[in-house]
VEXLUMDREN-134884 format. One record per residue (C-alpha): x, y, z. Coordinates in steps of 0.02 Angstrom, whole numbers, padded with zeros to 5 digits. Layout:
@x: X&y: Y&z: Z
...
***
This chain:
@x: 01226&y: 01500&z: 01338
@x: 01102&y: 01356&z: 01339
@x: 00973&y: 01365&z: 01477
@x: 00936&y: 01194&z: 01553
@x: 00763&y: 01126&z: 01512
@x: 00656&y: 01063&z: 01656
@x: 00573&y: 00895&z: 01642
@x: 00594&y: 00759&z: 01511
@x: 00593&y: 00796&z: 01326
@x: 00516&y: 00662&z: 01215
@x: 00599&y: 00631&z: 01046
@x: 00511&y: 00519&z: 00920
@x: 00620&y: 00422&z: 00798
@x: 00519&y: 00396&z: 00640
@x: 00544&y: 00353&z: 00458
@x: 00530&y: 00212&z: 00332
@x: 00552&y: 00030&z: 00383
@x: 00735&y: -00020&z: 00380
@x: 00803&y: 00158&z: 00393
@x: 00894&y: 00117&z: 00556
@x: 00786&y: 00200&z: 00690
@x: 00818&y: 00069&z: 00824
@x: 01003&y: 00069&z: 00782
@x: 01006&y: 00258&z: 00804
@x: 00917&y: 00243&z: 00971
@x: 01047&y: 00118&z: 01029
@x: 01188&y: 00232&z: 00969
@x: 01116&y: 00377&z: 01069
@x: 01104&y: 00270&z: 01226
@x: 01283&y: 00213&z: 01200
@x: 01345&y: 00391&z: 01173
@x: 01260&y: 00447&z: 01333
@x: 01335&y: 00303&z: 01433
@x: 01166&y: 00224&z: 01466
@x: 01225&y: 00059&z: 01390
@x: 01405&y: 00002&z: 01384
@x: 01404&y: -00089&z: 01217
@x: 01329&y: -00053&z: 01049
@x: 01276&y: -00189&z: 00930
@x: 01285&y: -00338&z: 01048
@x: 01141&y: -00456&z: 01084
@x: 01130&y: -00415&z: 01269
@x: 01115&y: -00230&z: 01236
@x: 00985&y: -00258&z: 01102
@x: 00881&y: -00363&z: 01218
@x: 00882&y: -00223&z: 01345
@x: 00824&y: -00078&z: 01237
@x: 00753&y: -00132&z: 01069
@x: 00607&y: -00229&z: 00999
@x: 00696&y: -00394&z: 00976
@x: 00546&y: -00506&z: 00998
@x: 00538&y: -00662&z: 00888
@x: 00412&y: -00572&z: 00778
@x: 00529&y: -00423&z: 00756
@x: 00676&y: -00538&z: 00717
@x: 00572&y: -00634&z: 00589
@x: 00528&y: -00477&z: 00491
@x: 00693&y: -00386&z: 00520
@x: 00617&y: -00233&z: 00602
@x: 00516&y: -00168&z: 00749
@x: 00336&y: -00223&z: 00766
@x: 00283&y: -00116&z: 00914
@x: 00319&y: 00047&z: 01002
@x: 00482&y: 00045&z: 01098
@x: 00524&y: 00168&z: 01238
@x: 00692&y: 00209&z: 01315
@x: 00777&y: 00357&z: 01396
@x: 00946&y: 00435&z: 01433
@x: 01028&y: 00583&z: 01518
@x: 01137&y: 00697&z: 01413
@x: 01236&y: 00844&z: 01478
@x: 01125&y: 00860&z: 01631
@x: 00958&y: 00846&z: 01541
@x: 00835&y: 00702&z: 01524
@x: 00771&y: 00633&z: 01358
@x: 00643&y: 00498&z: 01318
@x: 00656&y: 00410&z: 01150
@x: 00503&y: 00342&z: 01062
@x: 00556&y: 00216&z: 00930
@x: 00409&y: 00207&z: 00808
@x: 00398&y: 00055&z: 00692
@x: 00410&y: 00099&z: 00508
@x: 00294&y: -00036&z: 00441
@x: 00118&y: 00025&z: 00398
@x: 00037&y: -00114&z: 00497
@x: 00126&y: -00065&z: 00657
@x: 00106&y: 00123&z: 00663
@x: -00056&y: 00142&z: 00763
@x: 00014&y: 00171&z: 00937
@x: 00161&y: 00262&z: 00859
@x: 00040&y: 00389&z: 00786
@x: -00030&y: 00427&z: 00961
@x: 00144&y: 00443&z: 01034
@x: 00198&y: 00555&z: 00891
@x: 00060&y: 00679&z: 00929
@x: 00130&y: 00696&z: 01106
@x: 00315&y: 00711&z: 01063
@x: 00415&y: 00872&z: 01078
@x: 00512&y: 00839&z: 00918
@x: 00530&y: 00702&z: 00788
@x: 00688&y: 00644&z: 00703
@x: 00651&y: 00574&z: 00530
@x: 00782&y: 00441&z: 00491
@x: 00811&y: 00419&z: 00304
@x: 00928&y: 00327&z: 00187
@x: 01059&y: 00428&z: 00089
@x: 01000&y: 00359&z: -00079
@x: 00897&y: 00494&z: -00168
@x: 00796&y: 00357&z: -00254
@x: 00729&y: 00307&z: -00082
@x: 00684&y: 00484&z: -00030
@x: 00499&y: 00463&z: -00075
@x: 00485&y: 00333&z: 00065
@x: 00491&y: 00478&z: 00188
@x: 00347&y: 00572&z: 00106
@x: 00202&y: 00505&z: 00213
@x: 00293&y: 00540&z: 00376
@x: 00352&y: 00713&z: 00326
@x: 00176&y: 00758&z: 00274
@x: 00103&y: 00690&z: 00437
@x: 00227&y: 00794&z: 00539
@x: 00179&y: 00949&z: 00442
@x: -00005&y: 00914&z: 00474
@x: 00025&y: 00887&z: 00660
@x: 00130&y: 01045&z: 00671
@x: 00264&y: 00942&z: 00758
@x: 00442&y: 01011&z: 00754
@x: 00559&y: 00891&z: 00667
@x: 00733&y: 00862&z: 00598
@x: 00802&y: 00742&z: 00469
@x: 00947&y: 00625&z: 00506
@x: 01025&y: 00546&z: 00353
@x: 01087&y: 00377&z: 00412
@x: 01224&y: 00266&z: 00338
@x: 01313&y: 00416&z: 00264
@x: 01473&y: 00312&z: 00260
@x: 01393&y: 00206&z: 00124
@x: 01321&y: 00350&z: 00022
@x: 01342&y: 00343&z: -00166
@x: 01263&y: 00511&z: -00203
@x: 01289&y: 00687&z: -00139
@x: 01192&y: 00767&z: 00003
@x: 01137&y: 00899&z: -00122
@x: 01052&y: 00768&z: -00231
@x: 00965&y: 00695&z: -00079
@x: 00904&y: 00866&z: -00023
@x: 00837&y: 00901&z: -00198
@x: 00738&y: 00739&z: -00187
@x: 00675&y: 00773&z: -00010
@x: 00627&y: 00956&z: -00024
@x: 00469&y: 00931&z: -00129
@x: 00406&y: 00813&z: 00007
@x: 00418&y: 00944&z: 00145
@x: 00310&y: 01098&z: 00168
@x: 00448&y: 01184&z: 00268
@x: 00616&y: 01221&z: 00188
@x: 00758&y: 01099&z: 00224
@x: 00910&y: 01175&z: 00308
@x: 01074&y: 01087&z: 00273
@x: 01179&y: 01095&z: 00432
@x: 01332&y: 00997&z: 00376
@x: 01449&y: 00969&z: 00230
@x: 01527&y: 00795&z: 00209
@x: 01715&y: 00775&z: 00209
@x: 01767&y: 00632&z: 00097
@x: 01919&y: 00525&z: 00069
@x: 01905&y: 00438&z: -00098
@x: 01723&y: 00383&z: -00109
@x: 01698&y: 00373&z: 00081
@x: 01628&y: 00505&z: 00197
@x: 01754&y: 00522&z: 00338
@x: 01694&y: 00677&z: 00428
@x: 01593&y: 00836&z: 00415
@x: 01595&y: 01025&z: 00426
@x: 01470&y: 01102&z: 00546
@x: 01410&y: 01251&z: 00446
@x: 01336&y: 01344&z: 00595
@x: 01495&y: 01328&z: 00699
@x: 01616&y: 01337&z: 00552
@x: 01714&y: 01191&z: 00621
@x: 01772&y: 01028&z: 00543
@x: 01770&y: 00855&z: 00623
@x: 01838&y: 00683&z: 00582
@x: 01733&y: 00529&z: 00622
@x: 01798&y: 00402&z: 00748
@x: 01703&y: 00236&z: 00761
@x: 01613&y: 00223&z: 00928
@x: 01685&y: 00388&z: 00991
@x: 01654&y: 00574&z: 00981
@x: 01711&y: 00653&z: 00818
@x: 01884&y: 00732&z: 00823
@x: 01903&y: 00918&z: 00782
@x: 02019&y: 00947&z: 00635
@x: 02078&y: 01095&z: 00532
@x: 01957&y: 01157&z: 00401
@x: 02004&y: 01072&z: 00235
@x: 02067&y: 01208&z: 00120
@x: 01989&y: 01126&z: -00033
@x: 01817&y: 01147&z: 00047
@x: 01834&y: 01331&z: 00092
@x: 01731&y: 01391&z: -00055
@x: 01599&y: 01255&z: -00033
@x: 01584&y: 01294&z: 00153
@x: 01570&y: 01481&z: 00122
@x: 01432&y: 01456&z: -00006
@x: 01338&y: 01334&z: 00107
@x: 01351&y: 01451&z: 00256
@x: 01288&y: 01598&z: 00155
@x: 01138&y: 01495&z: 00101
@x: 01103&y: 01440&z: 00280
@x: 01112&y: 01618&z: 00345
@x: 00998&y: 01680&z: 00207
@x: 00870&y: 01547&z: 00254
@x: 00877&y: 01603&z: 00436
@x: 00868&y: 01786&z: 00388
@x: 00699&y: 01755&z: 00307
@x: 00628&y: 01755&z: 00484
@x: 00755&y: 01866&z: 00574
@x: 00761&y: 02047&z: 00520
@x: 00911&y: 02086&z: 00632
@x: 01010&y: 01945&z: 00552
@x: 00959&y: 02007&z: 00380
@x: 01025&y: 02179&z: 00423
@x: 01190&y: 02103&z: 00479
@x: 01206&y: 02009&z: 00315
@x: 01170&y: 02166&z: 00215
@x: 01308&y: 02255&z: 00313
@x: 01427&y: 02109&z: 00279
@x: 01439&y: 02074&z: 00466
@x: 01472&y: 01896&z: 00524
@x: 01345&y: 01841&z: 00655
@x: 01403&y: 01757&z: 00814
@x: 01389&y: 01566&z: 00813
@x: 01270&y: 01571&z: 00963
@x: 01157&y: 01689&z: 00866
@x: 01152&y: 01563&z: 00724
@x: 01114&y: 01419&z: 00843
@x: 00975&y: 01517&z: 00927
@x: 00897&y: 01554&z: 00758
@x: 00908&y: 01370&z: 00712
@x: 00820&y: 01326&z: 00875
@x: 00682&y: 01451&z: 00839
@x: 00662&y: 01391&z: 00659
@x: 00643&y: 01213&z: 00723
@x: 00524&y: 01248&z: 00866
@x: 00411&y: 01358&z: 00759
@x: 00415&y: 01239&z: 00609
@x: 00494&y: 01370&z: 00499
@x: 00629&y: 01252&z: 00439
@x: 00688&y: 01072&z: 00450
@x: 00869&y: 01045&z: 00497
@x: 00960&y: 00906&z: 00404
@x: 01106&y: 00817&z: 00487
@x: 01193&y: 00656&z: 00437
@x: 01297&y: 00515&z: 00508
@x: 01300&y: 00327&z: 00532
@x: 01213&y: 00254&z: 00683
@x: 01301&y: 00086&z: 00675
@x: 01471&y: 00172&z: 00687
@x: 01413&y: 00314&z: 00801
@x: 01460&y: 00440&z: 00666
@x: 01371&y: 00606&z: 00691
@x: 01264&y: 00541&z: 00834
@x: 01333&y: 00657&z: 00967
@x: 01314&y: 00805&z: 00849
@x: 01130&y: 00758&z: 00830
@x: 01110&y: 00742&z: 01019
@x: 01185&y: 00914&z: 01045
@x: 01064&y: 00986&z: 00918
@x: 00919&y: 00903&z: 01008
@x: 00977&y: 00971&z: 01176
@x: 00987&y: 01147&z: 01108
@x: 00838&y: 01148&z: 00989
@x: 00703&y: 01024&z: 01046
@x: 00557&y: 01118&z: 01126
@x: 00526&y: 01097&z: 01312
@x: 00382&y: 00987&z: 01375
@x: 00293&y: 01147&z: 01428
@x: 00288&y: 01203&z: 01245
@x: 00207&y: 01039&z: 01194
@x: 00081&y: 01057&z: 01336
@x: 00036&y: 01229&z: 01269
@x: 00021&y: 01161&z: 01092
@x: -00100&y: 01025&z: 01149
@x: -00198&y: 01137&z: 01268
@x: -00141&y: 01049&z: 01428
@x: -00168&y: 01150&z: 01586
@x: -00112&y: 01060&z: 01743
@x: -00042&y: 00883&z: 01763
@x: -00121&y: 00768&z: 01633
@x: -00075&y: 00594&z: 01574
@x: -00120&y: 00540&z: 01397
@x: -00132&y: 00353&z: 01367
@x: -00040&y: 00307&z: 01208
@x: -00064&y: 00119&z: 01213
@x: -00107&y: -00029&z: 01321
@x: 00017&y: -00173&z: 01337
@x: -00008&y: -00347&z: 01407
@x: 00167&y: -00405&z: 01360
@x: 00258&y: -00364&z: 01522
@x: 00275&y: -00466&z: 01681
@x: 00185&y: -00325&z: 01770
@x: 00023&y: -00371&z: 01682
@x: -00085&y: -00239&z: 01600
@x: 00011&y: -00076&z: 01578
@x: -00055&y: 00089&z: 01511
@x: 00087&y: 00179&z: 01425
@x: 00082&y: 00365&z: 01393
@x: 00154&y: 00537&z: 01426
@x: 00137&y: 00658&z: 01570
@x: 00120&y: 00842&z: 01525
@x: 00078&y: 01001&z: 01620
@x: 00163&y: 00955&z: 01784
@x: 00235&y: 00812&z: 01887
@x: 00144&y: 00660&z: 01958
@x: 00171&y: 00574&z: 02124
@x: 00137&y: 00392&z: 02163
@x: -00038&y: 00371&z: 02234
@x: -00102&y: 00536&z: 02163
@x: -00286&y: 00537&z: 02113
@x: -00332&y: 00574&z: 01932
@x: -00495&y: 00573&z: 01835
@x: -00536&y: 00546&z: 01652
@x: -00637&y: 00660&z: 01539
@x: -00795&y: 00560&z: 01575
@x: -00766&y: 00561&z: 01763
@x: -00689&y: 00390&z: 01793
@x: -00569&y: 00386&z: 01941
@x: -00387&y: 00337&z: 01913
@x: -00253&y: 00317&z: 02045
@x: -00069&y: 00321&z: 02001
@x: -00035&y: 00180&z: 02122
@x: 00106&y: 00101&z: 02023
@x: 00212&y: 00201&z: 01899
@x: 00358&y: 00135&z: 01797
@x: 00484&y: 00196&z: 01669
@x: 00519&y: 00077&z: 01525
@x: 00689&y: 00044&z: 01451
@x: 00649&y: -00081&z: 01315
@x: 00598&y: -00239&z: 01408
@x: 00661&y: -00173&z: 01575
@x: 00561&y: -00067&z: 01695
@x: 00594&y: 00037&z: 01850
@x: 00470&y: 00089&z: 01984
@x: 00441&y: 00276&z: 02006
@x: 00383&y: 00372&z: 02158
@x: 00382&y: 00540&z: 02069
@x: 00370&y: 00569&z: 01881
@x: 00432&y: 00738&z: 01817
@x: 00342&y: 00836&z: 01682
@x: 00365&y: 00763&z: 01509
@x: 00397&y: 00584&z: 01569
@x: 00350&y: 00436&z: 01461
@x: 00288&y: 00311&z: 01588
@x: 00178&y: 00160&z: 01617
@x: 00037&y: 00146&z: 01743
@x: -00010&y: -00023&z: 01816
@x: -00176&y: -00059&z: 01901
@x: -00264&y: 00071&z: 01792
@x: -00400&y: -00038&z: 01717
@x: -00517&y: 00110&z: 01689
@x: -00390&y: 00194&z: 01574
@x: -00385&y: 00152&z: 01388
@x: -00282&y: 00209&z: 01238
@x: -00331&y: 00385&z: 01188
@x: -00392&y: 00436&z: 01362
@x: -00333&y: 00589&z: 01457
@x: -00323&y: 00580&z: 01647
@x: -00279&y: 00727&z: 01758
@x: -00319&y: 00827&z: 01913
@x: -00397&y: 00977&z: 01824
@x: -00477&y: 01027&z: 01660
@x: -00424&y: 00905&z: 01523
@x: -00380&y: 00947&z: 01342
@x: -00485&y: 00885&z: 01197
@x: -00459&y: 00711&z: 01128
@x: -00314&y: 00701&z: 01005
@x: -00363&y: 00675&z: 00824
@x: -00243&y: 00536&z: 00776
@x: -00248&y: 00470&z: 00596
@x: -00243&y: 00280&z: 00587
@x: -00214&y: 00168&z: 00436
@x: -00369&y: 00093&z: 00354
@x: -00421&y: -00085&z: 00390
@x: -00410&y: -00162&z: 00217
@x: -00374&y: -00343&z: 00259
@x: -00483&y: -00477&z: 00339
@x: -00448&y: -00654&z: 00393
@x: -00563&y: -00786&z: 00466
@x: -00488&y: -00882&z: 00611
@x: -00532&y: -01027&z: 00725
@x: -00429&y: -01117&z: 00857
@x: -00336&y: -01270&z: 00799
@x: -00398&y: -01353&z: 00958
@x: -00583&y: -01324&z: 00992
@x: -00547&y: -01326&z: 01178
@x: -00458&y: -01159&z: 01155
@x: -00617&y: -01064&z: 01109
@x: -00627&y: -00969&z: 01274
@x: -00439&y: -00941&z: 01280
@x: -00442&y: -00871&z: 01103
@x: -00579&y: -00747&z: 01147
@x: -00481&y: -00679&z: 01296
@x: -00318&y: -00670&z: 01199
@x: -00398&y: -00576&z: 01054
@x: -00473&y: -00451&z: 01176
@x: -00299&y: -00411&z: 01239
@x: -00223&y: -00398&z: 01066
@x: -00362&y: -00283&z: 01004
@x: -00340&y: -00174&z: 01158
@x: -00155&y: -00159&z: 01117
@x: -00182&y: -00115&z: 00933
@x: -00327&y: 00000&z: 00884
@x: -00312&y: -00048&z: 00701
@x: -00370&y: -00225&z: 00743
@x: -00553&y: -00270&z: 00752
@x: -00636&y: -00438&z: 00789
@x: -00815&y: -00484&z: 00749
@x: -00914&y: -00644&z: 00744
@x: -00981&y: -00662&z: 00567
@x: -01145&y: -00757&z: 00582
@x: -01155&y: -00785&z: 00395
@x: -00977&y: -00851&z: 00385
@x: -00990&y: -00945&z: 00551
@x: -00817&y: -00881&z: 00598
@x: -00719&y: -00753&z: 00696
@x: -00659&y: -00622&z: 00572
@x: -00506&y: -00518&z: 00612
@x: -00490&y: -00352&z: 00520
@x: -00328&y: -00255&z: 00509
@x: -00209&y: -00154&z: 00402
@x: -00114&y: -00285&z: 00302
@x: -00058&y: -00465&z: 00294
@x: 00110&y: -00425&z: 00375
@x: 00017&y: -00363&z: 00529
@x: -00088&y: -00522&z: 00533
@x: 00069&y: -00629&z: 00527
@x: 00139&y: -00541&z: 00679
@x: -00027&y: -00542&z: 00774
@x: -00055&y: -00728&z: 00748
@x: 00125&y: -00768&z: 00795
@x: 00102&y: -00662&z: 00952
@x: -00060&y: -00753&z: 00988
@x: 00033&y: -00919&z: 00992
@x: 00188&y: -00858&z: 01085
@x: 00106&y: -00751&z: 01219
@x: -00059&y: -00841&z: 01243
@x: -00025&y: -01019&z: 01187
@x: -00165&y: -01019&z: 01057
@x: -00133&y: -01083&z: 00882
@x: -00263&y: -01043&z: 00751
@x: -00312&y: -01099&z: 00578
@x: -00346&y: -00959&z: 00455
@x: -00431&y: -00935&z: 00289
@x: -00503&y: -00796&z: 00184
@x: -00675&y: -00738&z: 00241
@x: -00817&y: -00781&z: 00124
@x: -00869&y: -00648&z: 00001
@x: -01047&y: -00592&z: 00038
@x: -01130&y: -00640&z: -00126
@x: -01316&y: -00612&z: -00145
@x: -01447&y: -00664&z: -00272
@x: -01601&y: -00588&z: -00347
@x: -01724&y: -00621&z: -00490
@x: -01751&y: -00558&z: -00667
@x: -01939&y: -00582&z: -00692
@x: -02100&y: -00592&z: -00595
@x: -02201&y: -00750&z: -00562
@x: -02359&y: -00806&z: -00471
@x: -02342&y: -00958&z: -00362
@x: -02453&y: -01061&z: -00247
@x: -02381&y: -01144&z: -00093
@x: -02478&y: -01274&z: 00003
@x: -02433&y: -01365&z: 00163
@x: -02548&y: -01508&z: 00212
@x: -02509&y: -01640&z: 00340
@x: -02623&y: -01763&z: 00431
@x: -02552&y: -01872&z: 00569
@x: -02699&y: -01908&z: 00684
@x: -02790&y: -01777&z: 00784
@x: -02765&y: -01599&z: 00723
@x: -02670&y: -01591&z: 00559
@x: -02579&y: -01446&z: 00476
@x: -02650&y: -01346&z: 00332
@x: -02593&y: -01186&z: 00251
@x: -02622&y: -01128&z: 00073
@x: -02556&y: -00965&z: -00002
@x: -02537&y: -00882&z: -00171
@x: -02400&y: -00750&z: -00193
@x: -02345&y: -00633&z: -00331
@x: -02155&y: -00614&z: -00339
@x: -02074&y: -00469&z: -00434
@x: -01898&y: -00395&z: -00446
@x: -01858&y: -00227&z: -00366
@x: -01722&y: -00099&z: -00405
@x: -01551&y: -00131&z: -00333
@x: -01536&y: -00083&z: -00151
@x: -01724&y: -00074&z: -00117
@x: -01724&y: -00232&z: -00011
@x: -01866&y: -00354&z: 00020
@x: -02045&y: -00289&z: 00027
@x: -02197&y: -00388&z: 00081
@x: -02379&y: -00337&z: 00059
@x: -02548&y: -00423&z: 00062
@x: -02703&y: -00402&z: -00045
@x: -02819&y: -00531&z: 00031
@x: -03003&y: -00512&z: -00011
@x: -03155&y: -00601&z: 00056
@x: -03067&y: -00677&z: 00206
@x: -02974&y: -00809&z: 00103
@x: -02843&y: -00809&z: 00241
@x: -02879&y: -00745&z: 00417
@x: -02780&y: -00587&z: 00459
@x: -02691&y: -00669&z: 00606
@x: -02599&y: -00786&z: 00485
@x: -02528&y: -00650&z: 00371
@x: -02374&y: -00614&z: 00482
@x: -02335&y: -00800&z: 00482
@x: -02339&y: -00802&z: 00291
@x: -02220&y: -00654&z: 00287
@x: -02101&y: -00743&z: 00405
@x: -02104&y: -00896&z: 00293
@x: -02064&y: -00788&z: 00142
@x: -01918&y: -00709&z: 00233
@x: -01858&y: -00880&z: 00290
@x: -01845&y: -00933&z: 00108
@x: -01747&y: -00775&z: 00066
@x: -01609&y: -00822&z: 00187
@x: -01546&y: -00948&z: 00058
@x: -01606&y: -00939&z: -00121
@x: -01595&y: -01071&z: -00258
@x: -01413&y: -01022&z: -00295
@x: -01367&y: -01042&z: -00112
@x: -01355&y: -00859&z: -00059
@x: -01468&y: -00733&z: 00030
@x: -01600&y: -00654&z: -00081
@x: -01616&y: -00466&z: -00099
@x: -01721&y: -00338&z: -00191
@x: -01886&y: -00429&z: -00219
@x: -02067&y: -00381&z: -00190
@x: -02188&y: -00512&z: -00127
@x: -02376&y: -00489&z: -00122
@x: -02492&y: -00613&z: -00039
@x: -02647&y: -00618&z: -00151
@x: -02747&y: -00773&z: -00109
@x: -02754&y: -00938&z: -00016
@x: -02864&y: -01046&z: 00091
@x: -02872&y: -01112&z: 00267
@x: -02950&y: -01247&z: 00375
@x: -03047&y: -01198&z: 00529
@x: -02967&y: -01339&z: 00632
@x: -02799&y: -01384&z: 00552
@x: -02735&y: -01211&z: 00505
@x: -02605&y: -01128&z: 00618
@x: -02467&y: -00999&z: 00613
@x: -02339&y: -01138&z: 00589
@x: -02435&y: -01209&z: 00442
@x: -02448&y: -01041&z: 00354
@x: -02265&y: -01001&z: 00388
@x: -02220&y: -01166&z: 00306
@x: -02337&y: -01132&z: 00160
@x: -02261&y: -00959&z: 00136
@x: -02086&y: -01032&z: 00133
@x: -02135&y: -01166&z: 00006
@x: -02218&y: -01038&z: -00108
@x: -02067&y: -00923&z: -00100
@x: -01940&y: -01060&z: -00133
@x: -02033&y: -01120&z: -00288
@x: -02062&y: -00942&z: -00349
@x: -01879&y: -00896&z: -00334
@x: -01826&y: -01048&z: -00433
@x: -01948&y: -01003&z: -00572
@x: -01905&y: -00816&z: -00579
@x: -01736&y: -00830&z: -00667
@x: -01622&y: -00809&z: -00514
@x: -01453&y: -00728&z: -00542
@x: -01299&y: -00697&z: -00437
@x: -01246&y: -00528&z: -00366
@x: -01072&y: -00485&z: -00305
@x: -01022&y: -00343&z: -00188
@x: -00924&y: -00204&z: -00271
@x: -00818&y: -00082&z: -00171
@x: -00767&y: 00095&z: -00210
@x: -00578&y: 00100&z: -00195
@x: -00474&y: 00259&z: -00178
@x: -00287&y: 00235&z: -00202
@x: -00156&y: 00366&z: -00162
@x: 00011&y: 00334&z: -00245
@x: 00168&y: 00420&z: -00306
@x: 00138&y: 00479&z: -00484
@x: 00281&y: 00370&z: -00544
@x: 00177&y: 00216&z: -00505
@x: 00007&y: 00280&z: -00561
@x: 00001&y: 00189&z: -00728
@x: 00052&y: 00024&z: -00647
@x: -00078&y: 00047&z: -00510
@x: -00213&y: 00082&z: -00640
@x: -00165&y: -00075&z: -00735
@x: -00169&y: -00178&z: -00575
@x: -00345&y: -00117&z: -00535
@x: -00405&y: -00154&z: -00711
@x: -00331&y: -00329&z: -00701
@x: -00441&y: -00357&z: -00548
@x: -00598&y: -00318&z: -00649
@x: -00590&y: -00140&z: -00585
@x: -00685&y: 00000&z: -00668
@x: -00580&y: 00158&z: -00662
@x: -00680&y: 00311&z: -00613
@x: -00546&y: 00443&z: -00622
@x: -00368&y: 00493&z: -00584
@x: -00299&y: 00662&z: -00532
@x: -00168&y: 00747&z: -00423
@x: -00180&y: 00714&z: -00238
@x: -00229&y: 00875&z: -00151
@x: -00079&y: 00958&z: -00071
@x: 00042&y: 00819&z: -00117
@x: 00162&y: 00864&z: -00256
@x: 00208&y: 00712&z: -00361
@x: 00063&y: 00604&z: -00296
@x: -00099&y: 00548&z: -00377
@x: -00269&y: 00489&z: -00316
@x: -00352&y: 00351&z: -00417
@x: -00533&y: 00298&z: -00391
@x: -00608&y: 00136&z: -00455
@x: -00748&y: 00012&z: -00426
@x: -00676&y: -00159&z: -00386
@x: -00769&y: -00321&z: -00343
@x: -00743&y: -00375&z: -00163
@x: -00682&y: -00545&z: -00224
@x: -00536&y: -00457&z: -00310
@x: -00475&y: -00358&z: -00159
@x: -00378&y: -00502&z: -00083
@x: -00192&y: -00463&z: -00094
@x: -00221&y: -00289&z: -00166
@x: -00131&y: -00200&z: -00024
@x: 00026&y: -00302&z: -00051
@x: 00022&y: -00282&z: -00240
@x: 00002&y: -00094&z: -00230
@x: 00149&y: -00080&z: -00113
@x: 00258&y: -00188&z: -00223
@x: 00220&y: -00071&z: -00369
@x: 00259&y: 00089&z: -00275
@x: 00410&y: 00062&z: -00161
@x: 00289&y: 00020&z: -00021
@x: 00203&y: 00191&z: -00028
@x: 00034&y: 00167&z: -00111
@x: -00113&y: 00143&z: 00007
@x: -00299&y: 00128&z: -00020
@x: -00466&y: 00143&z: 00065
@x: -00614&y: 00036&z: 00014
@x: -00798&y: 00044&z: 00058
@x: -00948&y: -00054&z: -00003
@x: -01033&y: 00034&z: -00148
@x: -01163&y: -00080&z: -00229
@x: -01210&y: -00255&z: -00284
@x: -01177&y: -00296&z: -00467
@x: -01239&y: -00442&z: -00572
@x: -01113&y: -00580&z: -00598
@x: -01136&y: -00699&z: -00745
@x: -01046&y: -00828&z: -00848
@x: -00905&y: -00940&z: -00791
@x: -00864&y: -00831&z: -00640
@x: -01042&y: -00849&z: -00575
@x: -01041&y: -01036&z: -00611
@x: -00879&y: -01054&z: -00513
@x: -00951&y: -00961&z: -00362
@x: -01110&y: -01065&z: -00360
@x: -01013&y: -01227&z: -00381
@x: -00899&y: -01177&z: -00238
@x: -01050&y: -01147&z: -00127
@x: -01123&y: -01316&z: -00176
@x: -00961&y: -01401&z: -00126
@x: -00963&y: -01314&z: 00044
@x: -01142&y: -01370&z: 00074
@x: -01107&y: -01550&z: 00022
***
């Protein structure tokens, strides 16, 4: 007999983009009676991410929350976008969930798409199930799919159902645990039918395998099997619940969300097997009511909302909370979210996913509670590998753009904005170009700011090949006191990465000591833009001689003389161009490794090594040195070569000399910009 769970259980729907997560969420709400139609525009607008940006890309672009009651218990659904560029707040929510349902396609060839999520769930220790969607269109057997999925999961997969087919269509299923057969009915609960005689042997073999898997962690069940005793169905269901909650196994169920096939069976499994909110509180170290902020949203009519989950107890409207660093928070306005709709709450039960308004001191990642708070969650976020320089199409929108970007960055922790002084532009960093497309569209729709965009400038540098000695003299007479400064410098190259060094070796008072800092400043002024048009690095400058005038010399005159000497010295010292080179680490399925290696080499990459990815069967890690100028578009190319799975991290490694036509092209491009 199932014992009712107190509070709200949070179920995260995760999986590859296009697997049908939002469709499954809608099917569950329809099955529970929360919405009265499935698949119509009005219903979609009420529960899904159907923003213009989501419609344009054919999938969710942000976290979507909804909830339903099922057989007397409350569930919150967290619909996590599948696209890499939209997973940041989903990762925070995932860490707080009680259980995750990984939605996958029935095609075994697409099974690797689930690998990153299955691995993340294993690392988080989060109980999870697999729901094979669109089973009515399957062209391969469940056995083939399980064979493709099992290497991707640390825990063993437990097949819970056998498909019943008519011709080449799946028309129903056998529940192995209950030993009952069902026929699918579109939009309705499945209809119990007699066990198909032709599947008796298949069902018996599958049930034996399931029981043997459960007996690996249940000695009493093992003894029953050895005695040829049939366990009670409730005993089997209880073992399945324990296997799930303790991450000893991953149940696999199937159906079709668009037709409501198998959805109620999944919901029953969740009701019986998903851990209680109290178990998640224990897992995260929550003791007493505590709210964890998952994300901040500015998209609702209510203004700034902090969305998160309540664990460890209930929360009443107006209750005082405090953050880890002692900031005061008051739950003065609490809401549940159902897609774009919201409802005011006076009392939130344990486990609730809710939104707090008027909580300006609370930010994504914060805990707030009335007692001791748990440690900050370690949430893995995708790397920021893409950059774009932006400016408002209308210069009058400068201030508006700054405020809008602040809100968008607060909503998405993978975004970062900085003002690049060298590029004279605002530079937006993020995960990929798809994310940028959505962010800039959102910027226009929500905030009324249209921007122009371009690639940020590559930070080329220049240095010299040989040493020279150069005199620089500045003499100007215009009535009254004139200007006079005269210096002699030795210029020499330094090793890469040593920077600019300045020293003086003045003898006999050729230049008064008080003018030496001005000479150094003039030298450094000249280094800001060398003869090729880029900042100068890795040179040593020594002030060796000069002269001065007792009346006309000044700091300004010697600064000017230092700059003149340095400019002429740099031009005579065989200047050459340097380009930034990044160390790139790519993780990819092994099936795409050779193509990835070729793609890196085609971008002037120097391969450093390739080997198995630690702990990931069938995956490789490839390291290479790639010029920064060649990184543009790399993320998209890698994904196109690997079913969307390959990712990379890049960090600056060193400056390398660039010669020939490539260098000429860079210098010519800079000359055109300066013209």
